[in-house]
N, C-alpha and C positions, 0 to 999 in steps of 0.2 A: 439383465442388461441395464435396467433403470438404476440399480444400486451403484453402478460405475459412472453414471453420467456426470456428477459434479467433478470427480477426479479426471475424467476424460476432457472436460472443458478446461480444467486447470492445466492439464498436460498440453493441450493445444495452445494455451497462452504461453507456456514455456517454449514450445516449438516455434512460436511466432517471433521470438526475440532475435534469432539469427537473421531472419528476413528483414526485420526492422533495422538492425544494424547495417545490413547491406544497403537498404533504402536510404539510410542516413549518409553513409559513406559515398553513395552515388548521387546524393542530393535528389532523390526521387520522392518529393513531397506527395505526389499523387499516389504513391504506394504506401508511404509511411503513415500518412494521416488516417486513411480508412482502417488500416490494420491496427494502428494504435487505438483508435476509438473502439474497434471491435474487441480489442484486448481489455479496455477499460469496462466496457459493457459486460463482457464475459466474467469479469471479476465480481460484478454485482450478481449476475445470473447464477454462477456456481455456488455462491454463498447462500442465496435464497433457496435454491434447489436443495442443497445439503440440509439446511435447517427445516424446510417445509416437508421434505421426504424423510426426515430423521436419519440422514445418512452422514451425520457429522462423525468424524473419526480423527484420531491423532495423526494418521498418515495424511488424510485430506487436509488437516490444518497445517501440517508441515509443508506439503506440496503447495498449498495456497500461499504460504509465507514466502516460499522460494519464488513462485511465479510473480507475486506482488513486488518483491525486491528487484527481480530481473526486469520486469516491465517498468517499474519506477525509474531505475537508473537508465534504461533505454529511452524513456521519455525525456529525462534530463539531457541525455546525449542529443536527442532530436531537437530539443530547445536550443542547445548550443549551436547546432548546425543551421537550423531554419530561422531562429529568432534571437540572434545574439544581441540585437538592439534592445529587446525587452529585458534580457538578462542584465545588460549594462545599466539600463534605466532603473531597475529594481534589484540591484545587486545584493543588498543585505537580505531582503526577503527571499530572493531566489536561492541564496546560499544557505539560509537557515534550514530549509527543508531537507536537502540531501545530507547536510551536516548532522542534523538531529537524528535522521534515520540511521546514518552511519554510526553515530555514537551508541544508539540503542542496539543496533545489530552487533557491534563489537562487544558491548557489555553482555549481551545474551550469549554470544559465542564463548566468552570468557567464563561466564557463570554456568551455562548449561552444556556447552559444546555444540550447540545448534542455535538456529534463529529462534527467537521467541515466537509463539503463535497464540498470543493472548486474545487477539481479535475482539478487543473491548468495544463497547458501544461508542466511546469517544473516538477510538481509532477508525472505526467504520465510518462515522460521520465525517471525520477529517479526510479520510480517503475519498469519500464521495465528493466532498467539497473540492479537493485537489483534482479529482477526476473531471469535475465540471470545468474547473479553470483550465486544465490542460486541453480538454476537448474544445472549449471555446477558443483558446489560443491557437490551436492547430487548424481550426476552421476560419481563423482570421478575425475573431471577435475578442480582442484583448480587453479584459475588464479588470483594471487595477484593484477595485474594491473586492472583487472575488479572490484575487491573488492574496490580498492581505487577510481576508477572512479565513481562507484555507490555510495560510501559513500559521495564523494564530491557533487555529484548531489543531493543526499538525504538531506544533511545538507542545501544546498542552497535552496531547495524546502521548507524545514521547516522554514527557515528564511523568505522566501516569504509569507508562510501561516500565520506566526505570524504577519507580517506586514499587511496582508489582514484582520486579526482579528481587528487590530487597525482602519482600514479604514471602515469596515462594522460594524455598531452598532447592527444589527440584523442578525440572521442566514441567509446565502445566499449560494446557491449551484451552482456548475458548473460555475466557473469564469475562464476566459482564463488565466489571470495572472495579477500581480500587475502593470506591465507596461501599459497594456491595460486599466485597471481600472483608473489609474492616468491620462492617456492620455484622456480618455473620460470625466473625471471630470475637466480637465483644461479649463478655460474660453477661448472662441474664441477671437483672437486678432483683 
């Protein structure tokens, strides 16, 4: 049972997306916010469980990438519905994140036929920063400095993942980061 726990949590995050979309369309902030925050927290939880219990798998990495993408674009949809003034006030920063994610996802689909699942250290840090910003936003605590920090980390992580796509000719999951990959590939002196 325990060996399926991380993938079960990920699957629940995927299943929450239709409810979140419904809550957005019906403008149910009271439903959208706690479910979104639970989804953000479950993303952290399933990754920690998978690593700590040594249950990391290619299937789990792929499911996590799918769940992350669905939850991310659902959060963007929710921001359009509930916080259009924030999106207008910070239009460039708010556009950079979904645009950079889209570019990386399309590049991965073209290169590998599926979403990348590198789960680099920088991507995780950027996702946590973005999750904090989104959580604070939906709780009514808009923090512009957190938005700009999260966007900067997010764009840097996207650039790293695009570079990793150039390095890996075939789909590879769970890579620590470009620096570690290049260091490992460097010939010994």
